[in-house]
PDB file of N, CA, C and O in Angstrom, chain B, residues numbered from 101:
ATOM      1  N   UNK B 101      47.923  -5.497  66.213  1.00  0.00           N
ATOM      2  CA  UNK B 101      47.577  -4.183  65.743  1.00  0.00           C
ATOM      3  C   UNK B 101      46.082  -4.116  65.410  1.00  0.00           C
ATOM      4  O   UNK B 101      45.408  -3.148  65.761  1.00  0.00           O
ATOM      5  N   UNK B 102      45.576  -5.133  64.743  1.00  0.00           N
ATOM      6  CA  UNK B 102      44.152  -5.140  64.393  1.00  0.00           C
ATOM      7  C   UNK B 102      43.273  -5.113  65.638  1.00  0.00           C
ATOM      8  O   UNK B 102      42.253  -4.425  65.675  1.00  0.00           O
ATOM      9  N   UNK B 103      43.673  -5.855  66.642  1.00  0.00           N
ATOM     10  CA  UNK B 103      42.889  -5.895  67.883  1.00  0.00           C
ATOM     11  C   UNK B 103      42.888  -4.526  68.562  1.00  0.00           C
ATOM     12  O   UNK B 103      41.851  -4.072  69.046  1.00  0.00           O
ATOM     13  N   UNK B 104      44.038  -3.874  68.596  1.00  0.00           N
ATOM     14  CA  UNK B 104      44.127  -2.545  69.208  1.00  0.00           C
ATOM     15  C   UNK B 104      43.264  -1.545  68.426  1.00  0.00           C
ATOM     16  O   UNK B 104      42.571  -0.722  69.024  1.00  0.00           O
ATOM     17  N   UNK B 105      43.309  -1.617  67.093  1.00  0.00           N
ATOM     18  CA  UNK B 105      42.499  -0.723  66.259  1.00  0.00           C
ATOM     19  C   UNK B 105      41.016  -0.972  66.498  1.00  0.00           C
ATOM     20  O   UNK B 105      40.239  -0.027  66.631  1.00  0.00           O
ATOM     21  N   UNK B 106      40.626  -2.233  66.551  1.00  0.00           N
ATOM     22  CA  UNK B 106      39.214  -2.577  66.802  1.00  0.00           C
ATOM     23  C   UNK B 106      38.777  -2.060  68.170  1.00  0.00           C
ATOM     24  O   UNK B 106      37.689  -1.498  68.296  1.00  0.00           O
ATOM     25  N   UNK B 107      39.598  -2.239  69.180  1.00  0.00           N
ATOM     26  CA  UNK B 107      39.255  -1.755  70.523  1.00  0.00           C
ATOM     27  C   UNK B 107      39.148  -0.234  70.560  1.00  0.00           C
ATOM     28  O   UNK B 107      38.271   0.313  71.230  1.00  0.00           O
ATOM     29  N   UNK B 108      40.036   0.447  69.845  1.00  0.00           N
ATOM     30  CA  UNK B 108      39.985   1.914  69.796  1.00  0.00           C
ATOM     31  C   UNK B 108      38.701   2.381  69.109  1.00  0.00           C
ATOM     32  O   UNK B 108      38.050   3.311  69.585  1.00  0.00           O
ATOM     33  N   UNK B 109      38.336   1.746  68.002  1.00  0.00           N
ATOM     34  CA  UNK B 109      37.087   2.086  67.307  1.00  0.00           C
ATOM     35  C   UNK B 109      35.889   1.858  68.209  1.00  0.00           C
ATOM     36  O   UNK B 109      34.982   2.688  68.279  1.00  0.00           O
ATOM     37  N   UNK B 110      35.893   0.726  68.899  1.00  0.00           N
ATOM     38  CA  UNK B 110      34.766   0.391  69.774  1.00  0.00           C
ATOM     39  C   UNK B 110      34.638   1.412  70.905  1.00  0.00           C
ATOM     40  O   UNK B 110      33.528   1.763  71.306  1.00  0.00           O
ATOM     41  N   UNK B 111      35.777   1.885  71.419  1.00  0.00           N
ATOM     42  CA  UNK B 111      35.760   2.849  72.519  1.00  0.00           C
ATOM     43  C   UNK B 111      35.290   4.240  72.063  1.00  0.00           C
ATOM     44  O   UNK B 111      34.682   4.971  72.845  1.00  0.00           O
ATOM     45  N   UNK B 112      35.562   4.604  70.820  1.00  0.00           N
ATOM     46  CA  UNK B 112      35.280   5.964  70.355  1.00  0.00           C
ATOM     47  C   UNK B 112      34.012   6.104  69.515  1.00  0.00           C
ATOM     48  O   UNK B 112      33.398   7.171  69.497  1.00  0.00           O
ATOM     49  N   UNK B 113      33.618   5.048  68.828  1.00  0.00           N
ATOM     50  CA  UNK B 113      32.462   5.131  67.934  1.00  0.00           C
ATOM     51  C   UNK B 113      31.183   4.757  68.660  1.00  0.00           C
ATOM     52  O   UNK B 113      31.195   4.024  69.649  1.00  0.00           O
ATOM     53  N   UNK B 114      30.071   5.282  68.140  1.00  0.00           N
ATOM     54  CA  UNK B 114      28.771   4.808  68.610  1.00  0.00           C
ATOM     55  C   UNK B 114      28.621   3.379  68.104  1.00  0.00           C
ATOM     56  O   UNK B 114      29.349   2.977  67.196  1.00  0.00           O
ATOM     57  N   UNK B 115      27.701   2.603  68.664  1.00  0.00           N
ATOM     58  CA  UNK B 115      27.511   1.231  68.155  1.00  0.00           C
ATOM     59  C   UNK B 115      27.212   1.205  66.647  1.00  0.00           C
ATOM     60  O   UNK B 115      27.700   0.329  65.934  1.00  0.00           O
ATOM     61  N   UNK B 116      26.416   2.158  66.169  1.00  0.00           N
ATOM     62  CA  UNK B 116      26.094   2.205  64.736  1.00  0.00           C
ATOM     63  C   UNK B 116      27.356   2.478  63.903  1.00  0.00           C
ATOM     64  O   UNK B 116      27.582   1.826  62.883  1.00  0.00           O
ATOM     65  N   UNK B 117      28.176   3.447  64.344  1.00  0.00           N
ATOM     66  CA  UNK B 117      29.420   3.758  63.635  1.00  0.00           C
ATOM     67  C   UNK B 117      30.378   2.569  63.670  1.00  0.00           C
ATOM     68  O   UNK B 117      31.032   2.258  62.674  1.00  0.00           O
ATOM     69  N   UNK B 118      30.453   1.918  64.809  1.00  0.00           N
ATOM     70  CA  UNK B 118      31.351   0.775  64.945  1.00  0.00           C
ATOM     71  C   UNK B 118      30.987  -0.340  63.973  1.00  0.00           C
ATOM     72  O   UNK B 118      31.869  -0.981  63.401  1.00  0.00           O
ATOM     73  N   UNK B 119      29.689  -0.574  63.783  1.00  0.00           N
ATOM     74  CA  UNK B 119      29.244  -1.635  62.869  1.00  0.00           C
ATOM     75  C   UNK B 119      29.368  -1.238  61.396  1.00  0.00           C
ATOM     76  O   UNK B 119      29.317  -2.102  60.519  1.00  0.00           O
ATOM     77  N   UNK B 120      29.527   0.048  61.117  1.00  0.00           N
ATOM     78  CA  UNK B 120      29.653   0.506  59.730  1.00  0.00           C
ATOM     79  C   UNK B 120      31.070   0.187  59.216  1.00  0.00           C
ATOM     80  O   UNK B 120      31.957  -0.152  59.999  1.00  0.00           O
ATOM     81  N   UNK B 121      31.268   0.299  57.909  1.00  0.00           N
ATOM     82  CA  UNK B 121      32.609   0.037  57.372  1.00  0.00           C
ATOM     83  C   UNK B 121      33.598   1.183  57.614  1.00  0.00           C
ATOM     84  O   UNK B 121      34.778   1.053  57.290  1.00  0.00           O
ATOM     85  N   UNK B 122      33.134   2.297  58.176  1.00  0.00           N
ATOM     86  CA  UNK B 122      34.005   3.458  58.382  1.00  0.00           C
ATOM     87  C   UNK B 122      35.205   3.103  59.249  1.00  0.00           C
ATOM     88  O   UNK B 122      35.056   2.704  60.404  1.00  0.00           O
ATOM     89  N   UNK B 123      36.368   3.248  58.691  1.00  0.00           N
ATOM     90  CA  UNK B 123      37.580   3.007  59.453  1.00  0.00           C
ATOM     91  C   UNK B 123      37.739   1.585  59.943  1.00  0.00           C
ATOM     92  O   UNK B 123      38.381   1.342  60.965  1.00  0.00           O
ATOM     93  N   UNK B 124      37.163   0.652  59.224  1.00  0.00           N
ATOM     94  CA  UNK B 124      37.228  -0.734  59.673  1.00  0.00           C
ATOM     95  C   UNK B 124      38.668  -1.224  59.799  1.00  0.00           C
ATOM     96  O   UNK B 124      38.987  -2.033  60.670  1.00  0.00           O
ATOM     97  N   UNK B 125      39.520  -0.729  58.927  1.00  0.00           N
ATOM     98  CA  UNK B 125      40.935  -1.051  59.115  1.00  0.00           C
ATOM     99  C   UNK B 125      41.751   0.235  59.047  1.00  0.00           C
ATOM    100  O   UNK B 125      41.274   1.252  58.544  1.00  0.00           O
ATOM    101  N   UNK B 126      42.953   0.188  59.541  1.00  0.00           N
ATOM    102  CA  UNK B 126      43.788   1.379  59.652  1.00  0.00           C
ATOM    103  C   UNK B 126      44.028   2.016  58.283  1.00  0.00           C
ATOM    104  O   UNK B 126      44.062   3.241  58.168  1.00  0.00           O
ATOM    105  N   UNK B 127      44.193   1.205  57.264  1.00  0.00           N
ATOM    106  CA  UNK B 127      44.489   1.748  55.949  1.00  0.00           C
ATOM    107  C   UNK B 127      43.333   2.575  55.405  1.00  0.00           C
ATOM    108  O   UNK B 127      43.559   3.474  54.595  1.00  0.00           O
ATOM    109  N   UNK B 128      42.077   2.293  55.832  1.00  0.00           N
ATOM    110  CA  UNK B 128      40.929   3.099  55.408  1.00  0.00           C
ATOM    111  C   UNK B 128      41.129   4.562  55.787  1.00  0.00           C
ATOM    112  O   UNK B 128      40.779   5.457  55.017  1.00  0.00           O
ATOM    113  N   UNK B 129      41.682   4.806  56.953  1.00  0.00           N
ATOM    114  CA  UNK B 129      41.905   6.166  57.421  1.00  0.00           C
ATOM    115  C   UNK B 129      42.911   6.873  56.520  1.00  0.00           C
ATOM    116  O   UNK B 129      42.723   8.040  56.176  1.00  0.00           O
ATOM    117  N   UNK B 130      43.958   6.188  56.142  1.00  0.00           N
ATOM    118  CA  UNK B 130      44.970   6.757  55.245  1.00  0.00           C
ATOM    119  C   UNK B 130      44.359   7.085  53.888  1.00  0.00           C
ATOM    120  O   UNK B 130      44.566   8.178  53.360  1.00  0.00           O
ATOM    121  N   UNK B 131      43.615   6.153  53.326  1.00  0.00           N
ATOM    122  CA  UNK B 131      42.990   6.378  52.021  1.00  0.00           C
ATOM    123  C   UNK B 131      42.044   7.567  52.062  1.00  0.00           C
ATOM    124  O   UNK B 131      42.018   8.387  51.144  1.00  0.00           O
ATOM    125  N   UNK B 132      41.269   7.652  53.134  1.00  0.00           N
ATOM    126  CA  UNK B 132      40.334   8.764  53.270  1.00  0.00           C
ATOM    127  C   UNK B 132      41.066  10.093  53.306  1.00  0.00           C
ATOM    128  O   UNK B 132      40.666  11.034  52.620  1.00  0.00           O
ATOM    129  N   UNK B 133      42.123  10.188  54.087  1.00  0.00           N
ATOM    130  CA  UNK B 133      42.870  11.432  54.207  1.00  0.00           C
ATOM    131  C   UNK B 133      43.517  11.813  52.875  1.00  0.00           C
ATOM    132  O   UNK B 133      43.438  12.974  52.473  1.00  0.00           O
ATOM    133  N   UNK B 134      44.150  10.873  52.185  1.00  0.00           N
ATOM    134  CA  UNK B 134      44.783  11.189  50.908  1.00  0.00           C
ATOM    135  C   UNK B 134      43.751  11.642  49.880  1.00  0.00           C
ATOM    136  O   UNK B 134      43.996  12.581  49.123  1.00  0.00           O
ATOM    137  N   UNK B 135      42.606  10.978  49.853  1.00  0.00           N
ATOM    138  CA  UNK B 135      41.533  11.368  48.938  1.00  0.00           C
ATOM    139  C   UNK B 135      41.048  12.773  49.253  1.00  0.00           C
ATOM    140  O   UNK B 135      40.841  13.573  48.341  1.00  0.00           O
ATOM    141  N   UNK B 136      40.866  13.084  50.525  1.00  0.00           N
ATOM    142  CA  UNK B 136      40.427  14.427  50.916  1.00  0.00           C
ATOM    143  C   UNK B 136      41.441  15.476  50.483  1.00  0.00           C
ATOM    144  O   UNK B 136      41.063  16.504  49.922  1.00  0.00           O
ATOM    145  N   UNK B 137      42.713  15.234  50.730  1.00  0.00           N
ATOM    146  CA  UNK B 137      43.740  16.201  50.348  1.00  0.00           C
ATOM    147  C   UNK B 137      43.715  16.460  48.844  1.00  0.00           C
ATOM    148  O   UNK B 137      43.794  17.609  48.411  1.00  0.00           O
ATOM    149  N   UNK B 138      43.608  15.405  48.054  1.00  0.00           N
ATOM    150  CA  UNK B 138      43.555  15.583  46.602  1.00  0.00           C
ATOM    151  C   UNK B 138      42.310  16.358  46.201  1.00  0.00           C
ATOM    152  O   UNK B 138      42.378  17.226  45.331  1.00  0.00           O
ATOM    153  N   UNK B 139      41.171  16.058  46.824  1.00  0.00           N
ATOM    154  CA  UNK B 139      39.934  16.752  46.495  1.00  0.00           C
ATOM    155  C   UNK B 139      39.919  18.194  46.990  1.00  0.00           C
ATOM    156  O   UNK B 139      39.159  19.010  46.470  1.00  0.00           O
ATOM    157  N   UNK B 140      40.732  18.522  47.973  1.00  0.00           N
ATOM    158  CA  UNK B 140      40.871  19.906  48.427  1.00  0.00           C
ATOM    159  C   UNK B 140      41.735  20.711  47.466  1.00  0.00           C
ATOM    160  O   UNK B 140      41.839  21.930  47.600  1.00  0.00           O
ATOM    161  N   UNK B 141      42.354  20.043  46.501  1.00  0.00           N
ATOM    162  CA  UNK B 141      43.185  20.731  45.529  1.00  0.00           C
ATOM    163  C   UNK B 141      44.651  20.816  45.910  1.00  0.00           C
ATOM    164  O   UNK B 141      45.414  21.537  45.268  1.00  0.00           O
ATOM    165  N   UNK B 142      45.056  20.093  46.941  1.00  0.00           N
ATOM    166  CA  UNK B 142      46.472  20.075  47.301  1.00  0.00           C
ATOM    167  C   UNK B 142      47.216  19.366  46.167  1.00  0.00           C
ATOM    168  O   UNK B 142      46.801  18.288  45.741  1.00  0.00           O
ATOM    169  N   UNK B 143      48.298  19.948  45.679  1.00  0.00           N
ATOM    170  CA  UNK B 143      49.005  19.356  44.542  1.00  0.00           C
ATOM    171  C   UNK B 143      49.422  17.902  44.808  1.00  0.00           C
ATOM    172  O   UNK B 143      49.902  17.576  45.894  1.00  0.00           O
ATOM    173  N   UNK B 144      49.235  17.041  43.813  1.00  0.00           N
ATOM    174  CA  UNK B 144      49.599  15.631  43.982  1.00  0.00           C
ATOM    175  C   UNK B 144      51.039  15.414  44.436  1.00  0.00           C
ATOM    176  O   UNK B 144      51.314  14.468  45.175  1.00  0.00           O
ATOM    177  N   UNK B 145      51.959  16.268  44.008  1.00  0.00           N
ATOM    178  CA  UNK B 145      53.354  16.099  44.437  1.00  0.00           C
ATOM    179  C   UNK B 145      53.470  16.259  45.953  1.00  0.00           C
ATOM    180  O   UNK B 145      54.233  15.540  46.598  1.00  0.00           O
ATOM    181  N   UNK B 146      52.711  17.204  46.521  1.00  0.00           N
ATOM    182  CA  UNK B 146      52.761  17.410  47.964  1.00  0.00           C
ATOM    183  C   UNK B 146      52.104  16.240  48.699  1.00  0.00           C
ATOM    184  O   UNK B 146      52.639  15.747  49.692  1.00  0.00           O
ATOM    185  N   UNK B 147      50.956  15.803  48.212  1.00  0.00           N
ATOM    186  CA  UNK B 147      50.263  14.674  48.839  1.00  0.00           C
ATOM    187  C   UNK B 147      51.134  13.427  48.782  1.00  0.00           C
ATOM    188  O   UNK B 147      51.233  12.689  49.762  1.00  0.00           O
ATOM    189  N   UNK B 148      51.764  13.193  47.634  1.00  0.00           N
ATOM    190  CA  UNK B 148      52.648  12.028  47.493  1.00  0.00           C
ATOM    191  C   UNK B 148      53.792  12.101  48.490  1.00  0.00           C
ATOM    192  O   UNK B 148      54.160  11.094  49.094  1.00  0.00           O
ATOM    193  N   UNK B 149      54.352  13.282  48.661  1.00  0.00           N
ATOM    194  CA  UNK B 149      55.447  13.448  49.617  1.00  0.00           C
ATOM    195  C   UNK B 149      54.981  13.135  51.034  1.00  0.00           C
ATOM    196  O   UNK B 149      55.655  12.408  51.763  1.00  0.00           O
ATOM    197  N   UNK B 150      53.841  13.675  51.425  1.00  0.00           N
ATOM    198  CA  UNK B 150      53.300  13.409  52.763  1.00  0.00           C
ATOM    199  C   UNK B 150      53.003  11.934  52.959  1.00  0.00           C
ATOM    200  O   UNK B 150      53.168  11.398  54.055  1.00  0.00           O
ATOM    201  N   UNK B 151      52.556  11.271  51.877  1.00  0.00           N
ATOM    202  CA  UNK B 151      52.165   9.862  51.978  1.00  0.00           C
ATOM    203  C   UNK B 151      53.349   8.910  51.851  1.00  0.00           C
ATOM    204  O   UNK B 151      53.233   7.717  52.131  1.00  0.00           O
ATOM    205  N   UNK B 152      54.494   9.452  51.424  1.00  0.00           N
ATOM    206  CA  UNK B 152      55.648   8.588  51.222  1.00  0.00           C
ATOM    207  C   UNK B 152      55.548   7.776  49.945  1.00  0.00           C
ATOM    208  O   UNK B 152      56.087   6.672  49.854  1.00  0.00           O
ATOM    209  N   UNK B 153      54.848   8.336  48.948  1.00  0.00           N
ATOM    210  CA  UNK B 153      54.681   7.686  47.651  1.00  0.00           C
ATOM    211  C   UNK B 153      55.299   8.546  46.563  1.00  0.00           C
ATOM    212  O   UNK B 153      55.667   9.697  46.797  1.00  0.00           O
ATOM    213  N   UNK B 154      55.406   7.978  45.383  1.00  0.00           N
ATOM    214  CA  UNK B 154      55.757   8.778  44.214  1.00  0.00           C
ATOM    215  C   UNK B 154      54.447   9.302  43.627  1.00  0.00           C
ATOM    216  O   UNK B 154      53.375   8.760  43.896  1.00  0.00           O
ATOM    217  N   UNK B 155      54.546  10.360  42.826  1.00  0.00           N
ATOM    218  CA  UNK B 155      53.352  10.904  42.186  1.00  0.00           C
ATOM    219  C   UNK B 155      52.701   9.872  41.267  1.00  0.00           C
ATOM    220  O   UNK B 155      51.479   9.731  41.306  1.00  0.00           O
ATOM    221  N   UNK B 156      53.463   9.137  40.435  1.00  0.00           N
ATOM    222  CA  UNK B 156      52.816   8.132  39.581  1.00  0.00           C
ATOM    223  C   UNK B 156      52.040   7.075  40.382  1.00  0.00           C
ATOM    224  O   UNK B 156      50.943   6.682  39.984  1.00  0.00           O
ATOM    225  N   UNK B 157      52.596   6.623  41.490  1.00  0.00           N
ATOM    226  CA  UNK B 157      51.889   5.625  42.312  1.00  0.00           C
ATOM    227  C   UNK B 157      50.634   6.242  42.906  1.00  0.00           C
ATOM    228  O   UNK B 157      49.565   5.632  42.869  1.00  0.00           O
ATOM    229  N   UNK B 158      50.753   7.454  43.457  1.00  0.00           N
ATOM    230  CA  UNK B 158      49.597   8.126  44.051  1.00  0.00           C
ATOM    231  C   UNK B 158      48.479   8.275  43.033  1.00  0.00           C
ATOM    232  O   UNK B 158      47.330   7.936  43.315  1.00  0.00           O
ATOM    233  N   UNK B 159      48.809   8.783  41.845  1.00  0.00           N
ATOM    234  CA  UNK B 159      47.775   9.010  40.838  1.00  0.00           C
ATOM    235  C   UNK B 159      47.224   7.713  40.262  1.00  0.00           C
ATOM    236  O   UNK B 159      46.053   7.654  39.885  1.00  0.00           O
ATOM    237  N   UNK B 160      48.047   6.679  40.189  1.00  0.00           N
ATOM    238  CA  UNK B 160      47.542   5.390  39.705  1.00  0.00           C
ATOM    239  C   UNK B 160      46.457   4.855  40.640  1.00  0.00           C
ATOM    240  O   UNK B 160      45.497   4.223  40.198  1.00  0.00           O
ATOM    241  N   UNK B 161      46.622   5.117  41.926  1.00  0.00           N
ATOM    242  CA  UNK B 161      45.669   4.611  42.918  1.00  0.00           C
ATOM    243  C   UNK B 161      44.488   5.554  43.094  1.00  0.00           C
ATOM    244  O   UNK B 161      43.352   5.094  43.218  1.00  0.00           O
ATOM    245  N   UNK B 162      44.729   6.867  43.110  1.00  0.00           N
ATOM    246  CA  UNK B 162      43.705   7.822  43.520  1.00  0.00           C
ATOM    247  C   UNK B 162      43.105   8.675  42.407  1.00  0.00           C
ATOM    248  O   UNK B 162      42.175   9.437  42.675  1.00  0.00           O
ATOM    249  N   UNK B 163      43.586   8.585  41.189  1.00  0.00           N
ATOM    250  CA  UNK B 163      43.076   9.443  40.113  1.00  0.00           C
ATOM    251  C   UNK B 163      41.562   9.307  39.938  1.00  0.00           C
ATOM    252  O   UNK B 163      40.888  10.288  39.624  1.00  0.00           O
ATOM    253  N   UNK B 164      41.036   8.130  40.134  1.00  0.00           N
ATOM    254  CA  UNK B 164      39.605   7.899  39.946  1.00  0.00           C
ATOM    255  C   UNK B 164      38.716   8.482  41.021  1.00  0.00           C
ATOM    256  O   UNK B 164      37.499   8.535  40.846  1.00  0.00           O
ATOM    257  N   UNK B 165      39.286   8.921  42.127  1.00  0.00           N
ATOM    258  CA  UNK B 165      38.459   9.454  43.211  1.00  0.00           C
ATOM    259  C   UNK B 165      38.590  10.957  43.377  1.00  0.00           C
ATOM    260  O   UNK B 165      37.947  11.539  44.251  1.00  0.00           O
ATOM    261  N   UNK B 166      39.417  11.599  42.546  1.00  0.00           N
ATOM    262  CA  UNK B 166      39.540  13.051  42.607  1.00  0.00           C
ATOM    263  C   UNK B 166      38.295  13.643  41.960  1.00  0.00           C
ATOM    264  O   UNK B 166      37.981  13.351  40.805  1.00  0.00           O
ATOM    265  N   UNK B 167      37.590  14.478  42.720  1.00  0.00           N
ATOM    266  CA  UNK B 167      36.360  15.065  42.186  1.00  0.00           C
ATOM    267  C   UNK B 167      36.127  16.436  42.794  1.00  0.00           C
ATOM    268  O   UNK B 167      36.758  16.813  43.781  1.00  0.00           O
ATOM    269  N   UNK B 168      35.203  17.178  42.183  1.00  0.00           N
ATOM    270  CA  UNK B 168      34.786  18.451  42.735  1.00  0.00           C
ATOM    271  C   UNK B 168      35.687  19.620  42.420  1.00  0.00           C
ATOM    272  O   UNK B 168      35.474  20.709  42.954  1.00  0.00           O
ATOM    273  N   UNK B 169      36.682  19.440  41.578  1.00  0.00           N
ATOM    274  CA  UNK B 169      37.619  20.523  41.295  1.00  0.00           C
ATOM    275  C   UNK B 169      37.341  21.241  39.976  1.00  0.00           C
ATOM    276  O   UNK B 169      37.945  22.278  39.702  1.00  0.00           O
ATOM    277  N   UNK B 170      36.448  20.713  39.167  1.00  0.00           N
ATOM    278  CA  UNK B 170      36.235  21.267  37.833  1.00  0.00           C
ATOM    279  C   UNK B 170      35.810  22.740  37.845  1.00  0.00           C
ATOM    280  O   UNK B 170      36.361  23.519  37.068  1.00  0.00           O
ATOM    281  N   UNK B 171      34.855  23.162  38.689  1.00  0.00           N
ATOM    282  CA  UNK B 171      34.489  24.589  38.678  1.00  0.00           C
ATOM    283  C   UNK B 171      35.682  25.506  38.982  1.00  0.00           C
ATOM    284  O   UNK B 171      35.856  26.533  38.327  1.00  0.00           O
ATOM    285  N   UNK B 172      36.489  25.142  39.957  1.00  0.00           N
ATOM    286  CA  UNK B 172      37.653  25.961  40.298  1.00  0.00           C
ATOM    287  C   UNK B 172      38.671  25.956  39.168  1.00  0.00           C
ATOM    288  O   UNK B 172      39.251  26.995  38.852  1.00  0.00           O
ATOM    289  N   UNK B 173      38.892  24.809  38.562  1.00  0.00           N
ATOM    290  CA  UNK B 173      39.847  24.737  37.446  1.00  0.00           C
ATOM    291  C   UNK B 173      39.380  25.580  36.260  1.00  0.00           C
ATOM    292  O   UNK B 173      40.187  26.260  35.626  1.00  0.00           O
ATOM    293  N   UNK B 174      38.084  25.538  35.959  1.00  0.00           N
ATOM    294  CA  UNK B 174      37.549  26.353  34.865  1.00  0.00           C
ATOM    295  C   UNK B 174      37.742  27.840  35.160  1.00  0.00           C
ATOM    296  O   UNK B 174      38.141  28.605  34.282  1.00  0.00           O
ATOM    297  N   UNK B 175      37.457  28.243  36.400  1.00  0.00           N
ATOM    298  CA  UNK B 175      37.624  29.638  36.791  1.00  0.00           C
ATOM    299  C   UNK B 175      39.084  30.069  36.637  1.00  0.00           C
ATOM    300  O   UNK B 175      39.368  31.158  36.137  1.00  0.00           O
ATOM    301  N   UNK B 176      39.998  29.213  37.068  1.00  0.00           N
ATOM    302  CA  UNK B 176      41.418  29.540  36.979  1.00  0.00           C
ATOM    303  C   UNK B 176      41.877  29.620  35.525  1.00  0.00           C
ATOM    304  O   UNK B 176      42.684  30.483  35.179  1.00  0.00           O
ATOM    305  N   UNK B 177      41.369  28.724  34.666  1.00  0.00           N
ATOM    306  CA  UNK B 177      41.748  28.763  33.255  1.00  0.00           C
ATOM    307  C   UNK B 177      41.224  30.029  32.594  1.00  0.00           C
ATOM    308  O   UNK B 177      41.935  30.665  31.816  1.00  0.00           O
ATOM    309  N   UNK B 178      39.980  30.398  32.901  1.00  0.00           N
ATOM    310  CA  UNK B 178      39.407  31.609  32.320  1.00  0.00           C
ATOM    311  C   UNK B 178      40.150  32.846  32.799  1.00  0.00           C
ATOM    312  O   UNK B 178      40.346  33.781  32.023  1.00  0.00           O
ATOM    313  N   UNK B 179      40.561  32.871  34.039  1.00  0.00           N
ATOM    314  CA  UNK B 179      41.316  34.007  34.567  1.00  0.00           C
ATOM    315  C   UNK B 179      42.673  34.110  33.875  1.00  0.00           C
ATOM    316  O   UNK B 179      43.200  35.208  33.699  1.00  0.00           O
ATOM    317  N   UNK B 180      43.230  32.986  33.489  1.00  0.00           N
ATOM    318  CA  UNK B 180      44.522  32.981  32.815  1.00  0.00           C
ATOM    319  C   UNK B 180      44.491  33.642  31.461  1.00  0.00           C
ATOM    320  O   UNK B 180      45.517  34.142  31.000  1.00  0.00           O
ATOM    321  N   UNK B 181      43.339  33.661  30.804  1.00  0.00           N
ATOM    322  CA  UNK B 181      43.203  34.284  29.495  1.00  0.00           C
ATOM    323  C   UNK B 181      43.446  35.782  29.613  1.00  0.00           C
ATOM    324  O   UNK B 181      43.965  36.397  28.681  1.00  0.00           O
ATOM    325  N   UNK B 182      43.083  36.370  30.728  1.00  0.00           N
ATOM    326  CA  UNK B 182      43.166  37.809  30.901  1.00  0.00           C
ATOM    327  C   UNK B 182      44.518  38.267  31.458  1.00  0.00           C
ATOM    328  O   UNK B 182      44.660  39.435  31.821  1.00  0.00           O
ATOM    329  N   UNK B 183      45.500  37.388  31.532  1.00  0.00           N
ATOM    330  CA  UNK B 183      46.799  37.770  32.070  1.00  0.00           C
ATOM    331  C   UNK B 183      47.498  38.733  31.112  1.00  0.00           C
ATOM    332  O   UNK B 183      47.377  38.590  29.895  1.00  0.00           O
ATOM    333  N   UNK B 184      48.226  39.708  31.648  1.00  0.00           N
ATOM    334  CA  UNK B 184      48.942  40.651  30.771  1.00  0.00           C
ATOM    335  C   UNK B 184      50.097  39.957  30.070  1.00  0.00           C
ATOM    336  O   UNK B 184      50.586  38.918  30.513  1.00  0.00           O
ATOM    337  N   UNK B 185      50.516  40.552  28.973  1.00  0.00           N
ATOM    338  CA  UNK B 185      51.671  40.027  28.249  1.00  0.00           C
ATOM    339  C   UNK B 185      52.915  40.215  29.086  1.00  0.00           C
ATOM    340  O   UNK B 185      53.060  41.221  29.781  1.00  0.00           O
ATOM    341  N   UNK B 186      53.804  39.258  29.020  1.00  0.00           N
ATOM    342  CA  UNK B 186      55.072  39.334  29.742  1.00  0.00           C
ATOM    343  C   UNK B 186      56.069  40.078  28.863  1.00  0.00           C
ATOM    344  O   UNK B 186      56.109  39.846  27.654  1.00  0.00           O
ATOM    345  N   UNK B 187      56.879  40.971  29.444  1.00  0.00           N
ATOM    346  CA  UNK B 187      57.900  41.643  28.630  1.00  0.00           C
ATOM    347  C   UNK B 187      58.921  40.617  28.134  1.00  0.00           C
ATOM    348  O   UNK B 187      59.243  39.648  28.821  1.00  0.00           O
ATOM    349  N   UNK B 188      59.407  40.856  26.949  1.00  0.00           N
ATOM    350  CA  UNK B 188      60.393  39.936  26.387  1.00  0.00           C
ATOM    351  C   UNK B 188      61.726  40.104  27.071  1.00  0.00           C
ATOM    352  O   UNK B 188      62.108  41.213  27.444  1.00  0.00           O
ATOM    353  N   UNK B 189      62.429  39.012  27.234  1.00  0.00           N
ATOM    354  CA  UNK B 189      63.739  39.053  27.872  1.00  0.00           C
ATOM    355  C   UNK B 189      64.750  39.678  26.918  1.00  0.00           C
ATOM    356  O   UNK B 189      64.691  39.452  25.710  1.00  0.00           O
ATOM    357  N   UNK B 190      65.667  40.456  27.456  1.00  0.00           N
ATOM    358  CA  UNK B 190      66.696  41.098  26.621  1.00  0.00           C
ATOM    359  C   UNK B 190      67.778  40.146  26.243  1.00  0.00           C
ATOM    360  O   UNK B 190      68.718  40.525  25.544  1.00  0.00           O
TER     361      UNK B 190
END
């Protein structure tokens, strides 16, 4: 498997890209995709499902790399303050 992955990288990457650590092993591609999904704001439960992990395992591994969401989260929290009151249930 490693040989096939190396040959595929060599066939598709420029020499500079091939020598870089980018995608050096198959698992790098998985980690990159999961990190991107989390940073795009996809809910961890959905990412965990796609990855075949539990949410606790996913967050234990990837919590430190989630970034760039603070401005959107602040905006959403501030918008929540202005929500109308919900009618009381009878």
